[in-house]
C-alpha positions as CSV (number, residue, x, y, z in Angstrom):
1,M,32.8,-0.5,129.2
2,R,35.5,-0.3,131.7
3,V,33.6,2.2,133.5
4,L,30.8,-0.3,133.8
5,Y,33.2,-2.8,135.2
6,L,34.2,-0.5,137.6
7,L,30.7,0.5,139.0
8,F,29.8,-2.9,139.5
9,A,32.8,-3.9,141.7
10,V,32.1,-0.5,143.5
11,S,28.4,-1.6,143.9
12,I,29.6,-5.3,145.1
13,L,32.1,-3.4,147.8
14,M,29.1,-1.3,148.8
15,L,26.9,-4.1,149.6
16,Q,29.7,-6.0,151.4
17,L,29.8,-3.0,153.7
18,A,26.4,-2.5,154.0
19,A,25.7,-6.4,154.9
20,G,28.5,-5.8,158.3
21,F,26.6,-2.6,159.5
22,P,23.1,-2.9,160.5
23,K,21.8,0.3,159.9
24,I,18.0,-0.3,161.2
25,G,19.5,-1.8,164.7
26,Y,21.8,1.1,165.1
27,F,18.8,3.9,164.2
28,H,16.4,1.8,166.3
29,C,18.8,2.4,169.1
30,Q,19.4,6.3,168.7
31,S,15.7,6.3,168.3
32,R,15.0,5.3,171.7
33,K,17.7,7.6,173.6
34,G,20.2,4.9,173.8
35,Q,23.7,4.1,172.5
36,C,25.2,0.8,171.1
37,F,27.9,-1.0,173.2
38,Q,29.8,-4.3,172.3
39,H,29.0,-7.2,174.6
40,T,27.8,-5.4,177.8
41,C,26.3,-2.2,179.2
42,P,28.6,-0.1,181.2
43,P,27.6,0.4,184.7
44,N,25.3,3.0,185.3
45,T,22.9,2.0,182.1
46,K,20.2,-0.3,181.6
47,Y,19.8,-2.5,178.5
48,I,17.1,-1.6,176.4
49,G,17.6,-3.8,173.2
50,S,20.3,-5.0,170.8
51,C,22.2,-3.1,168.0
52,N,23.5,-5.9,166.4
53,Q,24.8,-9.7,167.3
54,L,27.8,-8.3,169.7
55,G,26.2,-4.9,170.3
56,N,23.7,-3.8,172.9
57,C,21.4,-0.6,173.1
58,C,21.9,1.0,176.8
59,Q,20.6,3.6,178.0
60,R,21.3,6.0,181.3
């Protein structure tokens, strides 16, 4: 019975972590040969999409 409580706690923790990391945007950026950066794209790169609410997908 204690194992069920532990599994429940771990599953809730995993769901909270998964909500903070948008895997779809990250992998979509990688498939377009881009890289995720926080806020703005660095020099010599162009904006090609967004990775999440604060990140931009940039390509050289």
